[in-house]
C-alpha positions, 0 to 999 in steps of 0.5 A: 566577502560575507559581513554583517550589520549589527542593528541593536538598541543599546541602554545605559548597562554596559554589561548588558550592552556586552551581552548584545555585542556577543549574542550578535557576534555569534549569530553574525558568525553562524551565519557566515560573516567575517565581519560584524558592525555595531553602531555609535554608542554600543557602549552606552546610549546617549541620553546617560552620563559618558564621562563616568564610563569612557575608557582607554582602548585597553579598558575592561569594556574594549578588552571584552569586545576584544575577547569576543572577536578572538573567539568567534574569529571574527573582526568587530567594529563597534562604537564605545567612549574613549576619555578626552584630550583635555587635561581636566577629563571633561569630555570623552572622545565618541570612539569606534574600535576596530578589533579582530582576526589580528586588526587593531584600529580606532576613529574618533569622530571628527564632526561632532552633532551640535544640531537639532537642540542636541549638543555633542560638543558639550561632552565629546572632544572631536577627533581630527584624523581620517583612519582607514584600515585593511581587511582580506583584501579590501580597504575599509574607512570609518566614520561615524553618524553626523560625519555621513553629512560631510562628503570630504571624510568619505572621499578622503578615505577613498583617496587612501585607498578605501573601497568601503565606507563603514558609518555607525551611527545612533542617528536622532529622530524627527520628521524625515530623519530616517529618510535623510539617513539613507539619502544621504548615505547614497550620496556619499557611497556615489561621490566616493564611489565606495560601498557604504555599510550603514550600521545604526541602532534601532529605533526604541520606537519599535520596541514600544519604548518613548524617547526621552529629551533630544538625545539622538537614540536611532532610527534603524534602516541599516542599509548597504549601498552600491558605489552606484548609490543602489541600496543593495539591502536594508532593515527596518526600524526595529532591531536586527542582524543584515547579512550582505556580501562584499565584492571589490570588483564592483567598485573598480567597476564603478570607479572605471565607469563613474571616475569622479574621484579621478575627475575632481578639482580641488580649489 
């Protein structure tokens, strides 16, 4: 299966961000991809208000993404913001929308980024349930950004049948952060013996845009990692489209040679 990771840099304007989704989806389809993954916060970049734009999965923004997927006959994974769980309407959920090719799924980010001076939990309600979906004979697990630091989610997805873990992120910048992103993607692939598709927002600094405040706005370096932890493909910090072929046979081979899931002891 041919897939694409769309490393974009989103901003405040929802329509402009949708235009990026359409442009990169068209390019992904033209390149032969059946699945295109967009980063966390595709709907609106962090550092902007979120409560005023959060909408349900059948709202206008998600409906337009759904229409793009249908027009291109491609499966899209993209980060958006949905209403929170509270009755007061004071928070949102950080949601991954999966739509296209007859598939509908969504995942609410479980581990919230309360680190490096940023408190995601101030504005976001955490999810509590792992999510997997099947597409073209493979099972995919979902994760968002800070989730990458927590191995149990990835092994749980594998226990639920995942051959591939998709990670959508808007990774916080800083010394060593890009290296940590890649190291963690490789580690999670090894933990779960899955292929890892880690798609992040591009680095605004690569386009001469200086970061404002502590909001995580991306470092780029989207990567595809094998179940043995090898980087199969990688982008740099700038926006771009990364293509790769997924072979479920490599997962079966890895699990036969390195059966860490079968050998686990739970305490």
